[in-house]
KEDOVEX-277427 format. One line per field, with one value per residue (C-alpha): residue number from 1; residue in three letters; x, y, z. Coordinates in Angstrom, 2 decimals. Layout:
# KEDOVEX-277427
i: NUM_...;
aa: ALA_...;
px: X_...;
py: Y_...;
pz: Z_...;
This chain:
# KEDOVEX-277427
i: 1_2_3_4_5_6_7_8_9_10_11_12_13_14_15_16_17_18_19_20_21_22_23_24_25_26_27_28_29_30_31_32_33_34_35_36_37_38_39_40_41_42_43_44_45_46_47_48_49_50_51_52_53_54_55_56_57_58_59_60_61_62_63_64_65_66_67_68_69_70_71_72_73_74_75_76_77_78_79_80_81_82_83_84_85_86_87_88_89_90_91_92_93_94_95_96_97_98_99_100_101_102_103_104_105_106_107_108_109_110_111_112_113_114_115_116_117_118_119_120_121_122_123_124_125_126_127_128_129_130_131_132_133_134_135_136_137_138_139_140_141_142_143_144_145_146_147_148_149_150_151_152_153_154_155_156_157_158_159_160_161_162_163_164_165_166_167_168_169_170_171_172_173_174_175_176_177_178_179_180_181_182_183_184_185_186_187_188_189_190_191_192_193_194_195_196_197_198_199_200_201_202_203_204_205_206_207_208_209_210_211_212_213_214_215_216_217_218_219_220_221_222_223_224_225_226_227_228_229_230_231_232_233_234_235_236_237_238_239_240_241_242_243_244_245_246_247_248_249_250_251_252_253_254_255_256_257_258_259_260_261_262_263_264_265_266_267_268_269_270_271_272_273_274_275_276_277_278_279_280_281_282_283_284_285_286_287_288_289_290_291_292_293_294_295_296_297_298_299_300_301_302_303_304_305_306_307_308_309_310_311_312_313_314_315_316_317_318_319_320_321_322_323_324_325_326_327_328_329_330_331_332_333_334_335_336_337_338_339_340_341_342_343_344_345;
aa: MET_ALA_GLY_GLY_LYS_ILE_ARG_LYS_GLU_LYS_PRO_LYS_ALA_PRO_SER_ASN_ASN_TYR_GLN_GLY_GLY_ILE_SER_PHE_HIS_LYS_SER_LYS_GLY_GLN_HIS_ILE_LEU_LYS_ASN_PRO_LEU_LEU_VAL_ASP_SER_ILE_VAL_GLN_LYS_ALA_GLY_ILE_LYS_SER_THR_ASP_VAL_ILE_LEU_GLU_ILE_GLY_PRO_GLY_THR_GLY_ASN_LEU_THR_LYS_LYS_LEU_LEU_GLU_ALA_GLY_LYS_GLU_VAL_ILE_ALA_VAL_GLU_LEU_ASP_SER_ARG_MET_VAL_LEU_GLU_LEU_GLN_ARG_ARG_PHE_GLN_GLY_THR_PRO_TYR_SER_ASN_ARG_LEU_LYS_VAL_ILE_GLN_GLY_ASP_VAL_LEU_LYS_THR_GLU_LEU_PRO_ARG_PHE_ASP_ILE_CYS_VAL_ALA_ASN_ILE_PRO_TYR_GLN_ILE_SER_SER_PRO_LEU_THR_PHE_LYS_LEU_LEU_PHE_HIS_PRO_THR_SER_PHE_ARG_CYS_ALA_VAL_ILE_MET_TYR_GLN_ARG_GLU_PHE_ALA_MET_ARG_LEU_VAL_ALA_GLN_PRO_GLY_ASP_ASN_LEU_TYR_CYS_ARG_LEU_SER_VAL_ASN_THR_GLN_LEU_TYR_ALA_ARG_VAL_SER_HIS_LEU_LEU_LYS_VAL_GLY_LYS_ASN_ASN_PHE_ARG_PRO_PRO_PRO_LYS_VAL_ASP_SER_SER_VAL_VAL_ARG_ILE_GLU_PRO_ARG_LYS_PRO_GLN_PRO_GLN_VAL_ASN_LYS_LYS_GLU_TRP_ASP_GLY_PHE_LEU_ARG_VAL_CYS_PHE_ILE_ARG_LYS_ASN_LYS_THR_LEU_GLY_ALA_ILE_PHE_ARG_GLN_LYS_SER_VAL_VAL_SER_MET_LEU_GLU_LYS_ASN_PHE_LYS_THR_LEU_GLN_ALA_VAL_LEU_ALA_SER_LEU_ASN_GLY_SER_THR_GLY_GLU_ALA_ALA_VAL_MET_ASP_VAL_GLY_ASP_GLN_SER_MET_GLY_LEU_GLU_ASP_ASP_ASP_ASN_GLU_MET_GLU_ASP_ASP_ASP_GLU_ASP_MET_GLU_MET_GLU_GLU_GLY_GLN_GLY_GLY_GLY_GLY_GLU_PHE_LYS_GLU_LYS_VAL_MET_ASN_VAL_LEU_LYS_GLU_GLY_GLY_PHE_GLU_GLU_LYS_ARG_SER_SER_LYS_LEU_SER_GLN_GLN_GLU_PHE_LEU_TYR_LEU_LEU_SER_LEU_PHE_ASN_LYS_SER_GLY_ILE_HIS_PHE_SER;
px: -107.66_-109.87_-108.48_-105.28_-103.85_-103.50_-99.48_-99.91_-96.40_-94.23_-93.74_-90.45_-87.89_-87.10_-83.87_-80.35_-79.14_-82.06_-82.07_-84.71_-85.51_-82.17_-80.32_-76.93_-74.18_-71.54_-69.67_-69.35_-67.88_-71.28_-71.64_-72.96_-71.98_-75.63_-74.06_-74.73_-72.33_-69.71_-70.20_-69.56_-66.61_-65.11_-66.09_-64.89_-61.69_-61.22_-60.07_-62.52_-62.61_-65.40_-63.11_-62.32_-63.13_-64.05_-63.52_-65.65_-65.32_-67.97_-70.67_-73.54_-76.87_-75.21_-75.47_-71.59_-71.94_-75.21_-72.41_-69.45_-71.62_-72.53_-69.02_-66.54_-67.53_-67.89_-68.30_-67.42_-68.71_-67.46_-69.88_-70.00_-73.24_-75.94_-78.23_-76.52_-76.06_-79.69_-80.49_-77.86_-79.74_-82.97_-82.12_-80.42_-82.55_-84.13_-81.71_-79.56_-77.04_-77.48_-75.88_-72.65_-72.72_-71.32_-71.32_-69.15_-70.00_-67.77_-64.63_-62.56_-59.80_-60.43_-61.22_-59.42_-59.91_-60.15_-58.49_-59.33_-58.21_-59.45_-61.00_-62.63_-64.07_-65.88_-64.21_-64.76_-62.14_-60.68_-59.62_-57.71_-54.43_-54.13_-56.52_-54.30_-51.27_-53.99_-54.55_-50.81_-49.24_-51.91_-50.62_-52.52_-51.48_-54.07_-53.93_-55.04_-57.17_-59.27_-60.22_-62.09_-60.04_-60.50_-58.82_-55.66_-55.01_-55.30_-52.90_-50.43_-50.61_-49.28_-47.09_-43.10_-40.17_-40.53_-44.31_-45.53_-48.05_-44.93_-44.42_-43.71_-47.09_-46.12_-42.77_-44.19_-46.59_-44.80_-42.22_-44.71_-47.42_-47.55_-49.98_-51.60_-54.87_-57.57_-60.07_-61.30_-64.64_-66.87_-68.87_-72.06_-71.66_-72.57_-75.39_-75.24_-72.22_-68.82_-67.25_-64.27_-63.65_-62.72_-60.52_-60.01_-57.08_-55.14_-53.20_-50.75_-48.89_-45.29_-44.37_-41.89_-42.08_-39.32_-37.09_-36.84_-37.41_-40.88_-40.12_-36.80_-37.84_-40.90_-38.90_-36.37_-38.97_-40.43_-37.23_-36.71_-40.12_-39.70_-39.54_-39.43_-38.37_-35.16_-31.96_-31.59_-28.11_-30.60_-32.66_-30.21_-28.65_-31.46_-30.99_-34.55_-33.15_-29.62_-30.79_-32.96_-30.77_-27.87_-30.00_-30.88_-27.34_-25.90_-28.77_-27.91_-24.38_-25.50_-27.36_-24.57_-22.00_-24.23_-24.56_-20.96_-21.23_-18.63_-20.57_-21.76_-25.30_-27.38_-28.59_-31.33_-33.72_-36.49_-35.73_-38.41_-40.68_-37.66_-38.85_-42.14_-41.53_-41.55_-43.98_-47.04_-48.54_-48.67_-48.37_-45.27_-44.24_-43.50_-41.38_-38.90_-35.02_-33.77_-36.01_-34.30_-30.92_-28.88_-26.58_-23.26_-22.27_-26.23_-27.83_-25.79_-22.28_-20.78_-18.65_-22.63_-23.70_-20.42_-20.63_-24.35_-22.99_-20.32_-22.77_-24.68_-21.69_-20.22_-23.28_-23.52_-27.06_-26.04_-27.47_-30.71_-34.04_-36.32_-39.12_-37.03_-35.48_-36.66_-37.37_-34.01_-32.19_-33.99_-33.19_-29.59_-29.51_-30.69_-28.47_-25.25_-26.91_-27.58_-24.15_-22.73_-24.27_-26.91_-30.68_-34.45_-35.94;
py: 78.08_78.28_78.02_77.07_73.83_71.82_70.12_66.87_66.91_64.06_61.54_62.17_59.29_57.55_58.50_56.09_57.64_55.87_51.14_50.41_53.72_55.14_58.37_57.56_60.86_60.81_63.45_60.71_57.70_56.11_54.20_50.92_48.23_47.07_44.75_41.47_39.66_41.99_41.22_37.45_37.90_40.35_37.21_34.46_36.45_36.82_33.27_32.61_29.72_27.60_28.17_32.28_35.09_38.10_41.67_43.75_47.50_50.13_47.32_49.96_48.13_44.53_43.33_42.28_41.03_38.59_36.97_36.77_35.22_32.77_32.22_32.19_31.14_35.03_38.46_41.32_44.33_47.71_50.92_54.56_55.50_54.35_53.88_51.68_49.43_49.44_47.96_45.59_44.23_44.04_42.87_39.68_39.35_35.76_34.40_31.74_34.27_36.61_35.10_34.86_38.55_40.50_44.64_46.68_50.93_53.30_54.65_52.21_54.47_54.69_51.09_48.74_45.72_42.14_39.07_38.18_36.18_37.98_41.36_41.88_46.01_48.75_51.57_55.23_56.65_59.02_57.30_54.68_55.55_55.21_52.41_50.83_51.04_50.46_46.88_46.39_47.24_45.52_43.36_39.81_38.51_37.80_36.33_38.93_41.84_42.17_46.07_48.67_51.86_54.36_53.26_55.80_55.27_51.55_51.90_54.32_51.16_48.57_50.91_49.47_51.49_53.81_53.87_57.22_56.47_55.06_57.11_56.80_55.02_52.43_51.73_51.77_49.28_46.91_47.27_45.28_43.42_42.23_43.91_42.74_44.53_41.86_43.67_47.26_48.53_51.87_53.91_52.70_49.50_51.76_53.39_56.53_56.58_57.87_60.31_58.00_54.29_52.51_49.03_45.84_45.47_42.95_42.88_40.24_41.22_39.73_36.79_37.71_41.42_43.45_44.31_47.90_51.19_52.35_56.16_55.91_53.85_56.61_60.07_58.82_57.76_61.64_63.16_60.77_61.59_65.74_65.24_61.99_63.12_65.56_63.93_62.51_64.93_68.05_66.73_66.20_69.92_71.33_73.76_72.12_68.62_69.39_71.07_68.65_65.40_67.82_68.15_64.53_63.75_66.12_65.46_61.43_62.39_63.63_61.50_58.57_60.93_61.41_57.41_57.07_59.29_62.00_64.72_66.04_66.28_64.13_65.52_63.56_65.02_63.39_62.74_60.61_62.91_65.54_64.48_64.91_69.17_67.97_67.33_64.95_63.63_61.33_63.64_65.22_68.87_71.06_73.47_75.26_73.81_77.18_76.79_73.44_73.85_75.14_77.87_77.40_78.38_77.93_74.91_74.77_73.91_72.63_69.95_67.91_68.55_66.83_64.17_63.55_63.65_61.65_58.88_59.52_59.15_56.03_54.23_55.31_57.29_61.31_61.41_58.69_59.69_57.78_57.50_55.02_53.32_49.45_48.79_46.99_50.13_52.42_50.09_50.04_53.69_53.86_51.66_53.68_56.58_54.92_53.36_57.39_58.04_59.97_59.26_60.48_59.48;
pz: 34.27_31.06_27.75_29.32_28.81_32.47_32.90_34.39_37.01_36.14_38.98_40.12_39.53_43.11_44.25_43.64_47.03_49.15_50.06_52.70_53.36_54.18_52.74_51.63_52.50_49.48_51.89_54.63_51.79_51.50_48.57_48.80_46.47_44.32_42.00_43.21_40.84_41.41_45.28_44.82_42.99_45.81_47.91_45.82_45.23_48.70_49.34_52.22_54.30_56.64_59.41_58.91_61.23_58.69_58.93_57.46_57.30_56.63_56.05_54.99_54.75_54.52_50.85_51.13_54.60_53.75_51.23_53.80_56.25_53.84_52.89_56.00_60.26_61.56_60.57_61.94_61.15_61.89_60.99_62.13_61.31_63.95_61.16_59.65_62.61_63.05_59.15_60.29_62.79_61.60_58.28_60.28_62.86_63.29_60.78_60.75_60.45_63.86_65.97_63.39_62.92_65.28_65.09_66.42_66.37_65.95_64.04_62.87_62.94_66.72_67.46_69.05_66.19_67.13_65.79_62.60_59.97_56.87_56.25_53.20_52.79_50.90_52.47_52.82_50.79_52.70_55.62_52.58_53.90_58.11_57.69_55.39_57.85_60.77_59.39_58.21_61.83_63.61_66.49_65.76_62.17_59.60_56.33_53.89_53.46_50.27_49.94_47.69_46.89_44.69_41.67_41.78_45.41_43.99_41.61_44.03_46.16_43.44_41.45_40.75_40.35_37.06_36.71_37.04_40.12_42.09_45.33_48.93_49.37_47.36_48.81_51.98_51.37_49.61_52.94_54.65_52.43_49.29_46.85_43.97_41.75_41.84_39.32_38.27_39.82_37.90_39.39_38.71_40.16_43.44_45.20_45.00_42.47_42.92_41.35_40.29_39.18_42.08_42.25_44.50_46.14_47.79_50.71_51.87_55.05_54.75_57.41_59.20_59.46_58.03_61.06_60.21_62.25_61.36_62.54_61.02_57.55_57.36_58.15_55.16_52.26_53.39_52.12_49.09_48.13_49.04_44.94_43.53_40.17_40.81_42.25_45.79_45.27_44.97_47.51_50.11_49.47_50.57_53.35_55.40_54.71_55.93_59.26_60.58_59.79_61.82_64.14_64.47_64.55_67.13_69.40_69.00_69.69_72.85_73.95_73.27_75.36_78.32_78.25_78.32_81.27_78.96_80.25_83.93_83.02_80.90_77.34_76.35_73.81_71.74_68.34_67.28_64.83_63.72_60.08_60.18_59.74_55.97_53.23_55.32_51.98_49.54_46.77_45.89_46.42_42.65_44.10_41.96_41.36_42.51_45.72_46.04_46.22_49.29_48.43_50.06_53.49_54.52_56.41_59.31_58.09_55.01_57.12_57.67_54.32_52.98_55.29_53.74_50.19_51.00_52.03_48.59_46.67_48.67_47.36_44.11_44.44_43.97_41.05_41.42_41.68_44.19_41.20_40.00_42.95_44.40_47.54_48.17_47.37_49.41_52.53_51.60_50.85_54.77_56.06_54.48_56.19_59.70_59.54_59.22_62.23_59.97_61.34_60.03_63.06;
């Protein structure tokens, strides 16, 4: 335009959300490790042996995969995104690693995992909890898992009694495994960068595995951590808790009576998931105290409520809080309840 200034358009900076022509989707938890020194550190801390079969979950474009192939015998990579699967195959095709890499396309939570010695993974954070327990309950034993988690989740995994982040997840995980924090990872080590920092955690399954009923243990912890900073006496006076436990108690008594031939008709019921109606989250509820307390005469009868409270008094737990209890104390309290015929699943 005459008399006017011509504006030069600034060239657009390349997006950080691409690598090798592939766009990454934050909504799917795709954050690729871009720092080679960090990748080397993770592999080194994993303690991989040359004979190890390594399970990698969410390999992305293969930055970590390459280092794992250099360190171990074989890598089994589970990847949901078909674009990433093609990129992995393209990247390692014609290389000495191609016959030592097996790629499984699918949802890791729905995939039957093969035998492996060690798991090393930078996972989508939204599957952190279900994936952790899928690994812990894997039918064949493995040495350890070294996993990148969102930092707060990682801190919950390693939290100890009295720590601010100590919760049901902490107790549950540490029953089945030794958990240790390896290193903190800043958000700028990823492409695209996530909104929060991350941490790498080492998980070593306990051998032998603890001899506990998984449903019973989980149901018990769900009750104890309804509000971790309330006294156990206050929690176990709740109408919903007393009602659930009494229902389980009566059902079990009916089943036992039927098995003993004391009743003319079998009264078998499935008590498996009675506890699941309670809060199903790793975060504790923040109900008002008035809602937590059960009024006298409610909750299915005072006699059963007294039976529950007597168990707490017997073990000296009535005034204790879940946020301060050790794993051994939880196991002991559960044994006292079971000894009195009170069950959580």
